[in-house]
Structure formats: C-alpha cells, structure tokens
C-alpha positions, 0 to 999 in steps of 0.5 A: 134722625139727629137735626132738622132743617128749616127753609127761610125763604125760597125763591125759585130752586134757591133758598135760606135755611137753617140747620138745628142740631142737637147742639148747634145750629147755623144758617144756610147757605153756608161755607166752612173754612177747612180746619184739616188737623183741627184748625185752619193752617196759621189762622186759630180759631178765635179769628174764624170766631170773630169773622162770623162763621158758624161751622168747620170741618175736620177731617177724620182721616187726618185725625184718627192717625194724629193724635187719635181720636181716642185722645181727642175724646180723652180731652172732651172732643174737637170742639174742646181739643180744637177750642171751637164753641160753634158747630163743627163737620168731620168727613169721613176720609173717602176723599183722602184715601183716593189720592193714596195708593189704596186697595178697596174691597167690600168690607173697607180700605186699606192705606198707608198713613203719611205720617209715617207709612204704617198701614191703616184700614178704614171700614163704614163701622170704625169711621162713624166711631171715630167720627164719634169719638171726635164728637162732631156735629155732623159726621160723614159716612165713609164713601169711594171717591173717584178721580174724572174721567173714569170709566162706567165701570169705574163709576159704578163699583164706586157707587154701589159700594159707597150705597153699601157702606153708607147702610153699614154706617147707618147702623153703626151710628149711635150717638144721638147728639150727632147728625149723620149725612149721606153721600151721593155719588156717580160722576157726572154720568146722569142715570148713576147719579140717579141710582144713587140719590134714590138709594141713598135717600132711600136708607134716610139721612139728616142730609145728603152731600154731593160728592166726587166732583170737582176732581177733575171734570170740566166746570160745565159738566160740575154745575150740570151734575149739581143741578140733576142733584139738586133737583133731586134730593129732597127738599126738606134736607140740606144739600152739601156740595162737597170740596169746592169753593170757588166762587163761581161755583159757589154762586152758581150752586146756591142758584141752583139750590145748594146750601153747604160748602167747604174748601180749602182754596182761601188758606190756601192761594193765601198761602201762596200769595194771591187775594180773592178781591172784589177786583178779582184776583190779586197777586200781591208779589207783583212787583207794581206793588213794591210802594203802593200805598192800596189796600188789597181790597178798597171795599173790605172792612177786614184788618189785612185790608184796613190796616196793611198797604199793598207795599207790606204785603209785597215785602212779606211774600219777599222776607216772612211769608208766614206772616203774609199767609195769615194776613191773606188768609185772614182776607180771603176767609172775610171774603168767603164769608161776604160772598155767602152773605151777598148769596143770602141777600139775593135769595131774600130778594129774588134775584141773583144777578148782582152776585151773578156778574161779579163772579162771571167777570172776575171769577169765570 
C-alpha cells in the first residue's frame, strides 16, 4: 500500500482531508482538471499552478498510443514530460474504450487506435505497467464501464470482470511510490454496487473510485448511487467520483462524502463560449454583450474577469475562438477551484446550505 489519507474535519457524512502520497500530497475535497494527452487543452500547466490546483488527471489510453508510455518514461515520466510539479492521477483507459467498438474477453479488451486505426489490446497487467512507466502518483485499475441504461446481465458481466481485473491489477502493481485505486461498478443497481464494494474492499486499495456514473442515467440516480457507495466504502480512504464535474453534482456529492472529482467540462464548455459564473451559465456569443463593459463574473478575481469586458469575449467568439477558449478556460477552472474551496469552508462550518442554494439556483 502506498499513500495515507487523513481526515482533517468531519461534519456528518462530509469531510475535509489530506491524501499523503509518497511524492506529493493534496487536500480534499479536490477537483482535478483533465489533461487528457498530458496537458489541459489550450491551457498550459503553469497557469493551472497559478490558480492553485494540486492534482491533474492524464489519460493512459491516449498517452500509451501517442507518444507512448516508453517515450514518456525515457523523458523522466509525466511530471517532467508535461511540466507539472504537483500530483498526477492517471486513469486506466476503461472509460475511453467504452465509446469504441471494443471487444472484451476474460483477459482484456481489444480496440483500434483513434489516431491511426492500429489494433491495440489492454489487459489489467499492461494497464498497470503503462501507468508505472508514466510515473503518475495515483494509478487506476482497468475496469469495464457500461453506458446506462443497461440490462442487469450487462451490468453483472461488467462488474465481475472488473473485480477479476482488479485482483490482477493489484498483483501486477510493483511501483512503491505510486498509489493504486480500485474502481466500484454496478450501474445504479444497489445490489450490484454492494457486491462490487465488498469485493473491491476485500482486495484492498489505497483509495476507491465510484465508476460507471454520469453515463446516461438521471442525476437523481447518480446521487442516490453515490450516497450508497459513500455509506459503504471505508472511512479511512479517499473516495473518488470519476468523470462527474458539474457544479450541482459536486456540491451534493461532497455533502455525501466524496473527496475527489475530475471532469473535462470546465474546459470543454469554455471552448464553446460558455462561462460558469456566480450568476449562472453565461454564453458570451449573445448579442446583448456586443458593447458590454461588464466582466464575465463581477464576483471573480481571475485575470479574464479583471482585465477583459464581455464585449471582447463576444468579439473573440466570432474572430478568434482559440484565444477565447484560453480566457474562458482560465475563468471556468478558477470557478471550479473557488467552488471546491467553498465546499471545504462548508465542511469547516458544518453547514452546506449556502453552496447547495447556489447550485440549485443556477446549475440544477
């Protein structure tokens, strides 16, 4: 086992904590920007560092295909390769292959590269090996993620394959300075989730991820499943809700006891001209902003809001969407960092009413 989790403050089911890895530590709850191919799109890592992020996520599936895990290892690992000085979590690739025409068997999953169509094969063992080569601080086991709705038989098949692969992943993991997290599956089926939790915890990991959510189910079912998982997962290990990053779900999931989040949404919606603000979602392309002197968010102190009027953002949407994407990504990630800080404060005060009212007003 590598890594230790400290609970700094508890109030009911929610808590503030600190994950102490062998090389890097970070406070929880935490939001991890997604740098799929080693960096967040349109946003260099020095700017992420300036905002105050402590962890980023990189994608094993993409990094193993381009430029290759061996190449990254020769260059000193992901930290050196990407210029990121803080903690890095790598996912295993299970979520990515879900969207491909992949073929699963007992040993692993075969698929074709999104880059050149070449055949590729992932097993629990080589998914771990790739992440050890990448040198992330936290690696994830290879799992089977199923789009919802799905039949009970489909969910069972994915669940038991994930459990089998989790055992093999742990047996294959040799890097002592890298933590390994297990992943709980089972869709929104309470019985299957409990089976998955019991089996995954019996194997034993440094942390536990709640996978297979926000993949087609209603949000109410997402949060019901999150609550079931948080009630059953170990108290002394971090709980990671994979791929869920909308403000509403984050606030409610923190209240239920989730510690870690990742999502591409803040940067993705930014590239489409949308800002997440203290006054709700704002689309900068609207005609009413053509000559607006107002900032994107009057309650935000990021450089985008301090320096640039809405008129410029509106103009850039039409003539320079790349620069606009940079400016809105900076704001949206600052917004997410502020939201997480607000959640930590709510834990300290033992009162989630203010952040809940905020997201329920603007982001429900």
